[in-house]
Every structure is written in structure tokens, then in C-alpha cells.
C-alpha positions in Angstrom: 75.9 13.2 -102.8 78.6 13.6 -105.8 79.1 17.3 -105.1 79.2 16.9 -101.4 82.4 14.6 -102.1 83.6 17.6 -104.7 83.6 20.3 -102.1 85.2 17.5 -99.9 87.7 16.9 -102.0 88.2 20.9 -102.7 88.2 21.7 -99.2 91.3 18.9 -98.5 93.5 19.9 -101.5 93.1 23.9 -100.2 94.4 22.8 -97.3 97.0 20.8 -98.2 98.1 23.6 -100.3 97.6 25.8 -97.1 100.5 23.3 -95.1 102.9 23.2 -98.4 102.6 27.0 -98.7 103.3 26.8 -95.3 106.3 24.5 -95.5 107.9 26.4 -99.1 108.0 29.9 -97.1 110.1 28.3 -93.6 112.3 26.5 -96.4 112.5 29.6 -98.7 115.9 31.9 -98.9 113.0 34.8 -98.0 112.2 33.2 -95.3 115.4 32.4 -93.5 116.5 31.3 -90.0 117.2 34.2 -87.9 120.7 35.3 -87.9 123.1 37.8 -86.6 123.6 39.9 -90.0 126.7 42.3 -88.5 128.6 43.0 -85.4 131.2 45.8 -84.3 133.0 46.3 -81.7 136.0 48.9 -81.0 139.1 48.2 -83.4 141.3 48.5 -79.8 139.9 48.3 -76.3 142.9 48.6 -74.4 141.4 47.6 -70.7 138.5 45.0 -71.9 137.7 44.8 -67.8 136.1 48.4 -68.1 133.2 48.1 -70.5 132.6 48.4 -74.3 129.8 49.1 -76.5 128.6 45.3 -78.5 126.7 46.5 -81.4 124.8 44.0 -83.4 121.6 43.6 -85.7 119.6 40.6 -86.5 117.9 39.2 -90.0 115.3 36.6 -90.8 112.5 35.1 -89.6 111.6 31.6 -88.0 108.3 29.8 -87.0 107.6 28.2 -83.8 109.4 30.4 -81.1 108.7 34.5 -80.3 112.5 34.5 -79.2 116.1 33.9 -80.1 119.0 33.2 -77.7 122.2 35.5 -79.2 125.7 33.9 -78.1 128.7 36.2 -79.0 132.6 35.0 -78.6 135.4 35.9 -78.9 137.9 34.0 -80.3 141.9 33.4 -81.5 140.4 32.9 -85.1 138.3 34.1 -87.5 136.2 31.0 -88.3 135.9 30.4 -84.2 138.3 27.0 -85.2 140.5 27.3 -82.3 140.1 29.5 -78.7 136.7 30.4 -78.9 135.6 31.6 -75.4 131.7 31.9 -74.8 131.5 36.4 -73.9 127.5 36.6 -73.2 124.0 36.0 -73.8 121.0 37.3 -74.2 117.3 36.5 -75.5 115.8 38.9 -78.1 112.4 39.0 -78.7 111.1 38.7 -82.5 107.7 40.6 -83.9 104.9 38.4 -84.7 102.1 36.4 -83.6 100.1 33.3 -83.9 102.2 30.8 -85.8 104.5 33.1 -87.0 106.4 34.0 -88.6 108.1 36.0 -86.1 111.2 38.3 -88.0 114.0 40.4 -86.4 113.3 44.2 -85.7 115.2 46.3 -88.2 118.0 48.4 -86.7 121.2 48.2 -85.1 121.2 46.9 -81.4 123.8 48.0 -78.5 124.7 45.7 -75.5 127.3 47.3 -72.8 129.7 44.4 -72.6 131.1 44.6 -68.5 132.2 42.3 -65.8 128.5 42.7 -64.1 126.4 41.3 -67.4 128.8 38.6 -68.1 128.8 34.5 -66.9 131.8 33.6 -64.3 133.9 32.8 -67.4 133.3 35.7 -69.7 134.2 38.0 -66.5 137.6 35.6 -66.1 137.9 36.2 -69.7 137.8 39.9 -69.5 139.9 39.5 -66.5 142.7 37.5 -68.2 142.8 39.7 -71.4 143.4 43.4 -68.9 145.9 41.2 -67.1 148.1 40.0 -70.0 150.7 41.7 -70.6 150.4 41.8 -74.3 147.8 42.8 -76.4 145.5 40.4 -78.2 144.0 40.2 -81.5 140.7 38.5 -81.6 137.9 37.9 -83.6 134.1 38.4 -82.2 132.0 35.6 -83.8 128.2 35.0 -83.0 125.3 32.6 -83.2 122.2 31.8 -82.8 120.1 29.4 -80.3 123.7 28.3 -80.5 123.9 27.0 -84.1 126.2 27.6 -86.5 128.7 31.1 -86.2 126.7 33.8 -88.6 126.9 37.2 -89.1 130.2 39.6 -89.7 133.2 38.8 -88.1 135.1 41.3 -86.5 138.7 41.5 -85.9 139.0 43.6 -82.4 142.3 43.9 -80.4 142.3 43.8 -76.6 144.6 44.4 -73.5 147.6 47.0 -73.6 151.4 46.2 -74.0 152.5 45.5 -69.7 155.6 46.8 -68.9 157.5 44.3 -66.4 157.6 45.2 -62.7 160.6 43.5 -60.3 159.3 42.9 -56.9 160.5 39.8 -54.0 158.5 37.4 -53.5 160.4 35.6 -50.8 164.0 35.0 -49.2 165.8 33.5 -46.1 168.7 35.0 -44.0 170.8 32.0 -41.9 172.2 33.3 -39.1 170.7 36.5 -38.6 173.4 37.2 -35.6 177.2 36.9 -36.2 180.3 37.6 -34.8 182.9 40.4 -36.3 184.3 38.2 -39.4 181.4 36.2 -39.3 179.4 34.3 -42.5 175.7 34.6 -42.7 174.2 33.6 -45.9 171.0 35.0 -47.8 168.3 33.4 -50.4 165.9 35.3 -52.8 163.2 35.2 -55.3 162.4 38.0 -57.7 159.5 38.4 -59.7 157.9 40.0 -63.0 155.0 38.9 -64.2 155.7 40.7 -67.8 159.4 40.4 -69.4 161.8 42.9 -69.0 163.5 43.0 -72.6 167.2 43.1 -70.7 168.9 41.6 -67.9 169.9 43.7 -65.3 171.5 43.9 -61.7 170.2 43.0 -58.1 172.7 45.1 -56.1 173.5 43.9 -52.4 174.4 46.7 -49.8 175.3 46.6 -46.3 173.6 49.5 -44.2 172.7 50.5 -41.2 169.5 50.1 -38.8 168.4 53.2 -40.6 169.1 51.9 -44.3 172.0 54.4 -44.5 174.2 52.3 -47.1 177.6 51.8 -45.4 179.0 49.6 -47.8 178.8 47.3 -51.5 178.5 44.2 -51.2 178.0 42.7 -54.9 175.4 42.1 -57.4 173.2 39.3 -58.9 172.5 39.3 -62.4 168.8 38.4 -63.7 168.3 37.5 -67.3 166.0 38.9 -69.5 162.2 37.8 -69.9 159.6 37.0 -67.2 158.7 34.6 -63.9 160.6 33.9 -60.8 164.8 34.7 -60.6 166.0 32.6 -57.2 169.6 33.1 -56.1 170.4 30.2 -53.9 171.8 30.1 -50.4 174.7 32.2 -50.8 177.4 33.1 -47.7 178.8 36.6 -47.4 181.9 36.9 -45.2 182.2 39.9 -43.1 185.5 41.9 -42.0 186.6 41.3 -38.3 186.6 45.2 -38.0 183.0 45.8 -38.4 181.7 47.0 -35.3 178.7 45.6 -33.2 175.3 46.2 -33.9 172.2 46.4 -35.7 172.6 46.7 -39.6 170.4 45.2 -42.7 171.6 43.3 -45.7 169.5 45.8 -48.8 168.9 43.9 -52.0 167.8 46.6 -55.0 166.3 45.0 -58.2 167.3 46.9 -61.5 170.3 48.7 -59.6 172.0 50.4 -62.4 168.0 51.6 -63.4 168.2 50.0 -67.6 164.7 48.4 -67.2 161.4 50.7 -67.6 159.3 49.2 -64.7 155.3 49.9 -64.0 156.4 50.7 -60.3 159.7 52.0 -59.5 158.8 52.0 -56.1 159.0 48.2 -55.2 162.7 47.4 -55.9 163.4 46.7 -52.6 164.1 43.9 -50.0 166.6 43.2 -46.7 167.5 41.1 -44.2 167.9 42.5 -40.6 171.7 41.5 -39.0 173.0 41.6 -35.9 176.5 41.4 -35.3 177.2 40.7 -31.6 180.5 40.5 -29.4 181.5 36.4 -30.0 180.5 35.4 -26.8 176.9 37.1 -27.4 177.0 35.7 -31.3 177.9 31.9 -29.9 174.8 31.9 -27.1 172.4 33.1 -30.0 169.7 31.2 -30.8 168.8 33.7 -33.8 169.2 30.5 -37.3 166.8 31.9 -39.9 164.9 35.0 -40.6 162.4 35.5 -43.8 163.1 38.7 -45.9 161.5 42.0 -45.6 159.6 42.8 -49.0 158.7 46.1 -48.7 161.0 48.3 -48.1 161.3 51.6 -48.7 164.2 54.0 -49.1 164.2 58.1 -48.9 165.6 60.1 -51.9 169.0 60.2 -50.1 169.1 57.0 -48.9 168.6 55.8 -52.6 171.3 58.2 -54.6 173.5 57.5 -52.0 172.8 53.3 -52.5 172.9 54.1 -56.2 176.5 55.6 -56.1 177.6 53.5 -53.7 177.0 50.4 -56.7 178.2 53.3 -59.5 181.9 53.5 -57.8 181.9 49.5 -56.8 180.7 48.3 -60.2 184.1 46.0 -60.8 184.0 44.6 -57.1 182.7 42.3 -54.7 180.5 39.1 -55.2 179.3 38.6 -58.8 176.5 35.8 -59.7 173.8 35.0 -60.7 169.8 34.0 -60.5 168.7 31.0 -61.8 165.2 31.1 -63.2 163.0 29.2 -62.1 
């Protein structure tokens, strides 16, 4: 009977030792939890939305689960303290059997980052980086199962420097039918998403119905920067000698060619203007009409407009558009 109890005691002691050994293994540094040991992305990514390779390597082991969720983030800070957004996540299988331990296979893994394999927020993030006017310096961070950030922090610069691009986004003429010697008023909104480093001018011209320039009316100063510049309703009075007919009031952004733009072919807008005999103009119901924002001039018309602006740079209306 004593011998039997002794054997039971030995078995119990052995089981306890086994559990303690397992606990010691799980807690020992040699069996550390799975972690992201290293990461790598290109140092510069001019167009993040077109995709790029993300290389990473896992290390360590764990008990209880044969998979880990690896999360990758982009952050404005090296430690993820601010400006951190989830880029993508993936489930990675580990090696092992039974209750474990389950270890990460050695070697580098490559994940291609593109909008097609990202969350909605990840796609939005890459699009915003692609659209930004200047490149942004960011850090790639990673964690396992939403825990602490682990592994090497990888710096990268995403996006590229973009030129300004002036375009007219709205405007009104009132009235669009006047008599010779009459007055009409115009307003406009000019927009550029990316900033210009210097001020420029919007040239205002009178042209015939086919956009052949007839005279320089004046210019509106546009300050440097980005955003929307607005000219409030501004009166223009024409000579009593102007013949009745159909005309255009043509607007050309950056008429002096000072600002380099990403698109130089969308700088023109126009208002249709009819000059009618006094009786006809008085009877007209035409009041206000909208600006046509996409006027295309041929080379001869463009050169003629530029020459008019150059020759008359010191004459005509001199106005400034306000920033909205």
C-alpha cells in the first residue's frame, strides 16, 4: 500500500513538473511570442496607388493558435504616437502540431500592396497620398494580433511634388445682352488644388464669336498659393462705337506664363455677350448666364491674346481676386 502511494506521488510530481516545464517554455525568452522581426518597403514611392512590395520576416513562437494576424500601418511618427492608419492585414500560418509551440517559418515574405487587397480605409489612404501636392515622409509599422508595434520601423517617402493647375470652376455675366455703350458685370471662381509659388494674372479680353481677340479689357491679380480665388461681380462698360453683334468676354488664367502648370490647356473660360441695338437690348429678357469653363484656342488665337496682354499690360481694368 505504501508502495502504491509512492508511485501515485511520483506520477503527480511528474505531471506537475511537465506543466511547469511548459509554463517555463512559454515564458522563456527563447520561446518569445511571435513578432515581426523586420520590414522593408521602397525608400520612395512616387505613386502609392499603383502598388508596391512590402517585405517582412516573422520570428518567435506561441502556444494555443497556429495562426497570427499581422497588421501593417503607416504612421507620421516612428513610434506610432500620432497620424497612424491601418494599411492592410493578413493571416499567417505557423509551423507546429498538437498544442504547440507553433513557430514562425524563417525567411522573408513579400506582400504586394495595391488597392485591390486593402480595406476601404487603406484604399483611401493610398489615394490621398497619391493625390497630395507634396511627398510625405512616413513610417511603416507592424503588430501581431493588434498588440504592441514590433519589428524594425521602415521609413518611406510616398507621393510626389505636383504642379499647380488653374481652372475656372464658375462665373456669371449679367447681363448677357447690352446696347452699344452699355455695361455688364462679370464674376468668376478660379481654382488650383496645388499651390503656385508666385502671383499671376487673369487676362480679360473681348473677342469675336470665334474667339479671335479684339481688345484687352484688363487683368485680375491672383495671389500665390492654392485654393479658390473669387472675383466679385465687377462692371465692364463698352464703347458706344462697338458694332452690334455676338462677342465673347474671354478669361485666360496665368496670361503672362509665369506659373508652370501640370496642364496648360485648361486655362481659358468665356462669357457669351450680345451687343444689340438699343431697342432690341431694352426688350431682351436675357439677364444672367454662366461662364463656359473649357474654352480651347488654336495657336494663332493664343499668340494673339498673349500679344494683346503684353502690349496693354499697363492699361485696362486692374483688379484683384479674393481668396476663399
